[in-house]
C-alpha positions in Angstrom: -135.6 -169.8 46.8 -135.7 -166.2 45.6 -136.2 -163.7 48.5 -139.1 -161.9 46.4 -141.4 -165.2 47.1 -140.9 -164.3 51.1 -142.0 -160.8 50.4 -145.1 -159.7 51.9 -147.1 -157.2 49.1 -146.3 -153.6 50.4 -148.7 -150.6 49.3 -147.3 -148.4 46.5 -144.5 -146.0 46.9 -144.4 -142.9 45.4 -140.5 -142.6 43.8 -139.3 -139.1 44.3 -140.3 -136.8 41.5 -138.5 -133.7 39.9 -140.2 -130.3 40.4 -140.4 -130.1 36.8 -142.6 -133.1 36.7 -144.8 -132.8 39.4 -148.6 -133.7 38.9 -151.6 -131.6 40.5 -152.0 -134.2 43.8 -154.2 -136.8 43.3 -154.8 -140.4 44.2 -152.8 -143.0 42.0 -155.5 -145.2 39.9 -156.2 -148.4 41.2 -153.4 -150.2 38.6 -151.2 -148.8 40.9 -151.8 -150.3 44.1 -151.9 -153.2 41.9 -148.6 -153.5 40.7 -147.0 -152.3 43.8 -149.1 -154.9 46.0 -148.4 -157.9 43.6 -145.4 -159.4 45.1 -143.6 -158.1 41.9 -145.9 -159.7 39.1 -146.8 -162.8 41.1 -149.7 -162.2 43.0 -152.0 -165.2 43.6 -151.8 -166.5 40.0 -150.5 -169.9 40.8 -153.4 -170.4 43.4 -155.6 -168.6 41.0 -154.5 -171.6 38.3 -155.9 -174.6 40.7 -159.4 -172.8 41.1 -161.8 -174.7 38.6 -164.7 -173.3 39.5 -164.2 -170.4 36.8 -162.2 -170.8 33.7 -161.0 -167.2 34.2 -158.8 -165.2 36.4 -159.9 -163.3 40.1 -159.5 -159.8 41.2 -156.0 -158.8 41.1 -155.0 -161.3 38.6 -157.2 -160.9 35.8 -155.0 -157.7 35.0 -151.6 -159.0 36.5 -151.3 -162.3 34.1 -151.1 -159.3 31.4 -147.5 -158.7 32.4 -147.0 -162.9 31.7 -148.2 -161.5 28.0 -151.5 -162.9 28.6 -154.9 -161.3 28.4 -158.2 -162.8 29.9 -161.6 -163.2 26.8 -164.3 -165.0 26.1 -166.1 -165.6 22.8 -168.5 -162.6 22.6 -170.2 -164.9 19.7 -171.9 -166.9 21.8 -171.8 -165.3 25.5 -175.6 -163.9 25.8 -176.4 -168.0 24.5 -174.2 -168.7 27.2 -175.5 -166.4 29.9 -179.1 -167.6 28.9 -177.8 -170.9 29.7 -176.7 -170.0 33.0 -173.4 -170.7 32.2 -169.9 -168.7 32.4 -169.1 -166.9 29.4 -166.5 -169.3 27.7 -163.4 -167.8 29.6 -160.1 -168.3 28.0 -157.2 -166.4 27.1 -154.8 -165.3 24.4 -151.0 -165.2 24.5 -148.7 -163.0 22.6 -145.1 -164.3 22.5 -141.9 -162.4 23.1 -140.3 -162.3 19.5 -137.5 -159.1 19.2 -137.7 -158.3 15.5 -139.5 -160.9 14.6 -137.4 -163.7 13.7 -138.1 -167.3 14.1 -137.1 -170.4 13.2 -138.6 -172.9 11.1 -138.5 -176.0 14.3 -140.2 -173.1 16.5 -142.8 -172.8 13.8 -143.5 -176.2 13.8 -143.6 -176.6 17.7 -146.3 -173.4 17.7 -148.4 -174.9 14.8 -148.5 -178.0 17.0 -149.8 -176.7 20.1 -152.4 -173.4 18.1 -153.7 -177.0 16.0 -153.7 -179.3 19.2 -154.5 -176.9 22.4 -156.4 -174.1 21.5 -160.0 -173.3 20.7 -160.0 -171.9 17.1 -156.6 -173.4 16.2 -155.3 -170.8 14.4 -151.9 -168.6 14.5 -152.7 -165.1 14.5 -149.6 -162.7 13.4 -149.8 -159.2 14.8 -148.4 -156.0 13.5 -146.0 -156.1 16.8 -144.2 -158.5 15.1 -145.4 -161.6 17.3 -147.6 -164.3 16.6 -150.7 -165.0 19.0 -152.2 -167.8 20.1 -156.2 -167.2 20.6 -158.4 -169.6 22.8 -156.3 -171.6 25.2 -158.1 -172.5 28.5 -157.4 -172.5 31.7 -155.9 -176.0 32.3 -153.5 -175.0 29.0 -152.0 -171.9 30.1 -148.9 -173.6 32.4 -148.3 -176.3 29.8 -148.7 -173.7 26.7 -145.7 -171.2 28.6 -143.7 -174.6 29.2 -143.9 -175.6 25.6 -143.0 -172.2 24.7 -139.7 -172.5 27.1 -138.8 -175.7 25.5 -138.9 -174.0 22.1 -137.0 -171.3 23.3 -139.3 -168.9 23.6 -141.6 -167.1 26.3 -144.7 -164.5 26.5 -143.0 -162.0 29.5 -143.7 -158.6 28.9 -145.4 -158.5 25.9 -148.5 -157.0 27.4 -148.9 -154.8 30.9 -147.5 -151.6 31.6 -143.8 -152.9 30.7 -141.8 -152.1 27.7 -143.1 -154.8 25.0 -142.2 -156.8 21.9 -139.4 -154.5 20.3 -139.8 -154.2 16.5 -137.1 -154.0 13.9 -137.5 -152.8 10.0 -137.7 -156.7 8.3 -135.2 -156.0 5.8 -134.8 -159.0 3.7 -132.2 -156.9 1.3 -129.5 -155.2 3.2 -128.8 -158.4 5.1 -125.7 -157.4 6.8 -126.9 -153.6 8.1 -130.8 -156.0 8.8 -128.5 -158.3 11.0 -126.7 -155.5 13.1 -130.0 -153.6 13.9 -131.7 -157.0 14.9 -129.1 -157.6 16.9 -129.5 -154.4 19.0 -133.7 -155.1 19.2 -132.7 -158.0 20.9 -130.5 -156.8 23.3 -133.3 -153.9 24.0 -135.3 -156.4 24.7 -133.5 -158.3 27.5 -132.3 -155.0 28.8 -135.7 -154.0 29.2 -137.3 -156.9 30.2 -138.8 -157.2 34.3 -136.3 -158.6 36.3 -138.7 -160.3 38.5 -138.6 -164.2 39.0 -142.3 -164.5 38.8 -142.5 -165.7 35.5 -139.8 -168.5 35.6 -141.7 -169.5 39.5 -145.3 -169.4 38.1 -145.1 -171.1 34.7 -141.4 -172.8 34.7 -141.4 -174.1 38.2 -138.2 -172.3 38.5 -136.3 -173.0 35.8 -134.5 -169.8 33.9 -135.4 -168.1 30.6 -133.7 -169.2 27.6 -133.1 -165.3 26.6 -131.4 -164.9 29.9 -129.2 -167.5 29.0 -128.0 -166.9 25.5 -127.7 -162.9 26.2 -126.6 -162.1 29.4 -128.5 -158.6 30.9 -126.5 -155.3 30.5 -125.3 -153.6 33.2 -128.1 -151.4 34.0 -126.7 -147.0 34.6 -126.6 -146.3 37.5 -128.6 -142.8 37.0 -131.7 -144.9 35.8 -131.5 -147.1 38.9 -135.4 -146.8 41.3 -133.9 -147.6 43.7 -135.5 -151.5 43.9 -132.9 -154.3 43.7 -135.4 -156.6 42.1 -136.5 -153.9 39.2 -133.5 -151.4 38.9 -135.3 -149.8 35.8 -138.9 -151.0 35.7 -139.1 -150.4 39.6 -141.7 -152.4 42.0 -144.9 -150.5 40.5 -143.2 -150.8 36.9 -145.0 -148.5 34.2 -147.6 -145.8 34.3 -148.6 -147.5 31.2 -147.7 -149.4 28.0 -144.4 -148.9 26.6 -143.2 -149.7 22.7 -140.0 -149.5 21.0 -138.9 -149.8 17.8 -135.5 -150.3 15.3 -136.2 -148.7 12.4 -134.0 -148.8 8.8 -134.5 -145.8 6.7 -136.2 -145.5 4.0 -138.5 -148.3 5.3 -140.7 -147.3 8.0 -142.3 -150.9 8.0 -142.8 -150.7 11.7 -145.2 -147.3 12.0 -141.9 -145.8 13.9 -144.5 -142.9 15.1 -147.1 -145.6 16.7 -144.4 -146.1 19.4 -143.2 -144.6 22.3 -139.0 -145.0 21.9 -137.6 -145.2 18.5 -133.9 -146.0 17.1 -133.0 -145.2 13.5 -130.5 -147.0 12.5 -127.9 -144.9 10.6 -125.4 -146.5 8.9 -122.2 -146.2 6.6 -122.7 -148.5 3.9 -123.0 -152.1 5.6 -121.9 -150.5 9.1 -124.0 -149.4 11.6 -123.1 -146.4 13.3 -125.5 -145.0 15.7 -129.2 -144.5 16.0 -131.4 -141.2 16.0 -133.8 -141.5 18.7 -137.2 -140.2 18.3 -139.6 -140.3 21.4 -143.8 -140.0 22.3 -145.5 -141.6 19.7 -148.5 -143.1 20.1 -152.1 -143.5 18.7 -154.6 -144.6 21.4 -157.2 -142.4 22.5 -160.7 -142.3 23.9 -164.3 -141.5 21.8 -165.3 -137.7 23.0 -162.1 -137.3 25.4 -160.4 -134.5 24.4 -157.2 -135.2 26.7 -156.3 -138.4 24.9 -155.4 -137.7 21.2 -152.6 -139.6 18.7 -148.9 -138.2 18.0 -145.9 -138.4 15.9 -142.6 -139.5 18.2 -140.4 -135.8 18.5 -136.5 -135.8 17.7 -134.4 -136.0 20.3 -131.6 -136.2 18.7 -128.2 -138.9 17.3 -126.5 -141.7 20.1 -123.6 -143.6 19.2 -124.0 -147.1 19.7 -122.0 -147.5 23.2 -124.7 -145.3 24.6 -127.7 -147.3 23.1 -128.8 -149.3 26.2 -128.2 -146.5 28.3 -130.1 -144.1 26.3 -133.2 -147.1 26.2 -133.0 -147.1 30.2 -132.9 -143.6 30.6 -135.7 -142.5 28.2 -137.5 -145.4 30.1 -136.9 -144.5 33.6 -137.7 -140.7 33.2 -141.2 -141.7 31.9 -141.6 -144.2 35.1 -140.9 -141.4 37.4 -142.7 -138.7 35.6 -145.9 -140.4 34.0 -149.3 -139.8 35.2 -150.0 -142.7 37.5 -153.4 -140.9 38.7 -154.8 -141.1 35.1 -154.4 -143.9 33.4 -155.9 -142.4 29.9 -153.5 -139.6 29.9 -150.2 -141.9 31.3 -148.5 -142.5 28.4 -144.8 -140.9 27.3 -146.6 -138.3 24.7 -148.8 -136.5 27.4 -145.7 -136.9 29.8 -143.2 -134.6 26.8 -146.7 -132.4 26.5 -147.1 -131.8 30.2 -143.4 -131.5 31.2 -142.4 -130.3 27.5 -139.2 -131.9 25.1 -136.4 -130.0 25.7 -137.2 -130.6 29.9 -137.5 -134.3 29.0 -134.5 -134.3 27.0 -132.7 -132.9 29.8 -133.0 -135.3 32.0 -132.8 -138.2 29.6 -129.5 -136.6 29.1 -128.7 -136.6 32.8 -129.3 -139.9 33.3 -127.6 -141.6 31.0 -124.6 -139.8 30.8 -124.3 -138.2 27.6 -125.3 -135.5 25.5 -127.5 -136.5 22.0 -125.9 -135.0 18.8 -127.4 -133.6 15.9 -130.2 -135.7 14.1 -128.6 -137.3 11.1 -130.4 -136.7 8.2 -132.9 -139.8 7.3 -136.0 -140.3 5.4 -139.0 -142.9 5.0 -140.3 -143.5 1.5 -142.1 -146.7 1.9 -144.2 -148.5 4.6 -145.6 -151.4 3.4 -144.1 -155.2 2.7 -142.3 -155.9 -0.4 -145.0 -158.8 -1.6 -143.2 -161.7 -3.8 -139.5 -162.6 -4.2 -136.2 -160.3 -3.7 -132.6 -161.4 -3.6 -130.6 -159.8 -1.0 -126.6 -158.3 -0.9 -125.6 -161.8 0.4 -127.1 -163.7 -2.6 -130.0 -165.6 -0.7 -133.8 -165.2 -1.9 -136.4 -164.0 0.5 -139.8 -164.8 0.1 -142.9 -162.1 2.0 -145.6 -163.8 1.8 -149.1 -161.7 2.4 -151.3 -163.1 5.3 -154.3 -161.3 5.3 -155.2 -159.6 8.6 -152.0 -161.9 9.6 -154.3 -165.1 10.2 -152.8 -168.3 9.7 -155.9 -170.8 9.1 -156.7 -173.6 7.0 -159.2 -172.2 5.2 -161.3 -174.0 2.7 -159.3 -174.3 -0.6 -156.6 -172.1 1.3 -155.0 -174.7 3.5 -152.4 -171.8 4.8 -151.4 -172.6 8.2 -150.8 -176.6 6.9 -149.3 -175.1 3.7 -146.5 -173.0 6.7 -146.3 -176.1 8.4 -145.0 -177.7 5.1 -142.6 -174.9 4.2 -141.0 -175.1 8.0 -140.5 -178.8 7.8 -138.2 -178.3 4.6 -136.7 -174.7 4.9 -133.0 -174.0 6.4 -133.1 -170.5 6.9 -135.5 -168.6 9.0 -139.0 -167.0 9.0 -139.5 -163.4 9.6 -142.7 -161.9 11.1 -143.3 -158.4 9.8 -144.9 -155.1 11.7 -147.7 -155.6 8.6 -148.8 -159.2 9.8 -147.2 -160.7 6.9 -144.3 -163.3 7.1 -140.9 -163.7 5.0 -139.5 -167.1 4.5 -135.8 -165.8 4.9 -132.3 -166.6 3.6 -134.1 -169.6 1.2 -130.6 -170.7 -1.1 -131.1 -170.2 -5.0 -131.0 -173.9 -5.4 -134.6 -174.2 -2.7 -136.4 -171.5 -4.2 -138.6 -173.1 -6.6 -139.6 -175.8 -3.9 -140.5 -173.2 -1.2 -142.3 -171.2 -4.0 -144.4 -174.3 -5.3 -145.1 -175.5 -1.9 -146.5 -171.7 -1.3 -148.4 -171.7 -4.4 -150.0 -175.3 -3.6 -151.4 -174.3 -0.1 -152.5 -170.6 -1.2 -150.0 -168.6 0.1 -148.9 -167.0 -3.2 -151.9 -165.5 -5.6 -151.9 -163.2 -8.4 -155.5 -162.5 -7.4 -154.4 -159.9 -4.3 -154.9 -156.4 -5.2 -152.0 -153.6 -3.9 -155.0 -152.1 -1.8 -155.4 -155.5 0.3 -151.8 -155.4 0.5 -151.4 -152.4 2.8 -154.5 -152.7 4.7 -154.6 -153.6 8.0 -157.2 -154.8 10.9 -157.2 -155.7 14.4 -158.6 -158.4 15.9 -161.6 -157.1 17.2 -164.4 -159.3 17.8 -165.8 -161.7 19.0 -162.4 -162.3 21.0 -161.4 -158.8 22.2 -163.1 -157.3 25.4 -162.6 -153.9 24.3 -164.2 -154.2 20.8 -167.1 -152.1 19.7 -167.1 -152.8 15.9 -166.0 -155.7 13.8 -162.5 -155.4 12.1 -160.6 -158.1 11.3 -163.7 -160.1 10.0 -165.0 -156.7 8.5 -161.8 -155.8 6.0 -161.6 -158.7 3.6 -165.2 -157.2 2.4 -165.0 -153.7 2.8 -161.6 -154.4 0.6 -163.7 -156.1 -2.3 -165.9 -153.0 -2.3 -163.1 -150.5 -2.5 -161.3 -152.7 -5.0 -164.3 -152.5 -7.3 -164.3 -148.7 -7.0 -160.8 -148.7 -7.7 -161.4 -150.4 -10.7 -164.4 -148.6 -11.9 -162.3 -145.1 -11.5 -158.9 -146.8 -13.1 -157.0 -146.8 -10.3 -156.8 -150.8 -9.9 -153.1 -150.7 -10.4 -152.4 -148.3 -7.2 -153.0 -148.6 -3.7 -154.5 -146.7 -0.6 -152.8 -147.4 3.1 -156.5 -148.2 4.5 -156.9 -149.6 7.9 -159.7 -150.7 10.2 -159.8 -150.9 14.0 -162.4 -152.1 16.4 -162.3 -149.3 19.1 -159.9 -146.2 19.6 -157.4 -148.0 21.8 -155.5 -148.1 18.1 -154.0 -151.6 17.8 -154.9 -152.0 14.1 -152.9 -148.7 13.4 -155.8 -146.6 11.9 -154.4 -143.5 12.9 -151.5 -143.3 10.6 -153.6 -144.5 7.6 -154.6 -142.4 4.7 -158.1 -143.8 5.2 -158.8 -145.0 8.1 -162.0 -146.4 10.3 -162.3 -146.4 14.0 -164.9 -148.5 15.5 -167.8 -147.1 17.2 -170.8 -149.1 17.6 -171.5 -152.5 15.8 -171.8 -151.7 12.5 -170.9 -147.7 12.7 -167.3 -146.6 12.4 -165.7 -142.9 12.5 -164.0 -142.2 9.2 -161.0 -140.8 9.1 -159.2 -139.2 6.6 -155.4 -137.8 5.8 -152.3 -139.4 6.6 -149.9 -140.2 4.3 -147.9 -143.2 2.6 -145.0 -143.3 4.7 -146.8 -143.1 8.0 -145.4 -139.6 9.1 -148.5 -138.3 9.8 -152.2 -138.0 12.0 -155.4 -138.3 10.3 -158.3 -136.2 10.7 -161.8 -136.9 11.5 -164.0 -136.7 8.1 -167.6 -138.1 9.4 -168.3 -139.6 12.8 -170.5 -142.7 13.6 -171.5 -143.5 10.1 -172.5 -147.0 8.8 -170.1 -149.3 5.7 -172.9 -147.8 2.8 -172.0 -144.9 3.7 -168.7 -144.9 4.3 -168.2 -146.5 0.5 -170.4 -143.7 -0.7 -167.8 -140.8 0.5 -164.9 -143.1 -1.1 -166.2 -143.3 -4.0 -166.8 -139.3 -4.6 -162.9 -139.5 -3.3 -162.1 -141.7 -6.1 -163.3 -140.3 -8.6 -161.9 -136.9 -8.1 -158.1 -138.8 -7.6 -158.1 -140.4 -10.3 -158.7 -137.2 -12.4 -157.0 -134.7 -10.5 -154.2 -136.3 -8.9 -150.3 -135.1 -9.8 -147.9 -137.7 -11.0 -147.3 -140.6 -8.0 -149.4 -138.2 -5.6 -150.4 -140.4 -2.7 -154.0 -141.0 -1.6 -153.4 -138.9 1.7 -151.1 -136.0 0.5 -154.0 -135.4 -2.4 -156.7 -135.5 0.3 -154.5 -132.3 1.7 -153.6 -130.7 -1.3 -157.1 -130.4 -2.6 -159.1 -129.7 0.9 -160.5 -132.7 1.4 -159.1 -132.3 4.9 -156.2 -130.3 6.7 -152.9 -131.5 8.3 -152.6 -132.1 12.1 -149.9 -130.3 13.1 -150.6 -129.5 16.3 -152.0 -133.1 17.6 -153.8 -131.8 20.9 -154.9 -128.6 19.3 -155.6 -129.6 15.7 -157.0 -133.2 16.3 -160.0 -132.5 18.6 -160.7 -129.5 16.5 -161.2 -131.9 13.2 -164.0 -133.7 15.7 -166.1 -130.6 16.8 
């Protein structure tokens, strides 16, 4: 039996802090007590599972299950009705799988399809912009069987939520097969390297069995200078990170992972089909709080280039600096970008170099030109074909006349390659031999997975889940977007823009899951039926938009957009995206200094 099981929960202990990174002496947030006293994320989850009086989790366990990849939710559409009947809200969990780089085998897909169909309230599979899938509506008595089912498929959900490094993204590049394979392998290695080392996940959900991932890809040695002094969690520490942490591996010129939404980014630098190393960018992030000027979205900052032998050392060093220097008193100001702003980029870089035992080289040249997925067939350099299917809002379900979920099941039964989930909520049927191309396409068309009626605007739009399941949602997003795009599409056609597109995104709250703060036009939920309207991002995803109007309704938003489209159609320069047009013509000003500029717009 692991020694962790015998330890009693201890109070949170503050690690030594460099003088340059000291914060005002303030009490730590209660989440720090919770993590530090959880016996390495075990809490009393196992006992709570036996409590049949509630469909939810009690006390600290409500937060601790997040480190195991789950959020407790309820159906807000029927909450008031159940309360009026003196019933507890219909509590359930959403589970998010760990899937580095989004690669999944057809046999695994058939397994998750079976569980979604038979054991969840909604029956759907939700593809996320974190390049994985979610189950929504898992009742308490099905949670442990769900984890064991995933384990049988060679999957897990550890560290896909909570104050840890989450699912590592990788550019879904179906063309440059050899470079993508190398980049994806690094995404998987980084994911393994930064995973929690606690046995809590295996002990609670798998009855002590070993995780598949650690059997197939042994953990790399952890660099000494990043050690926290904690034998169980040498990189993450007993209290784990101050806040969630997100990592990407990106292959230029395609920024499909929206690197500036992430804390740590490795930009692949290659020579032909050989990967040489990575440019490292740190400190991106999009979450904020309405009216709180201490919170803001920001793009990541360039640190430098590293060779392949230093990738894991660099990842551990960045994470450990944020672990030790991040703000544990104010969770709204705890992300890596706020640490960078407080201590200074040069100071942060110097400490990362000290801990990884190497200096960054100068940034190697790179450029991003695209962001959306290439919908349809493309042929890879090795001769196989890849079919990218547009999945609106990532929701796979059987709709009237469009049995999407059944269609994916039928493809999985015959496909011999792999599937790749994209960071734009779409799905690639990858590595299809030429002889199988017609059969795969026929199945996709028969089930509505391919449609000629999808506009480019719709293909480049995105929304978070929001209502009815997300407890943070202030306004609709996923259920709002399809009809809203219908209205904008009409106006695009009126102005002769039907063959063009705008990167348009909707998120139900300012937490940023829909990545509206990297859109050309972004809507952020403020209240039911009301949104803040942002404008001025760009197609490449390298610029933050500004607030244009606050707390307005859908008709007001459409009127504003209609005027913008009329001007864009008449006065745009050749191939000028709408966001660049908005900045050039003075509709908005670019955000150059996020802490200052971003909130100037709101004023």
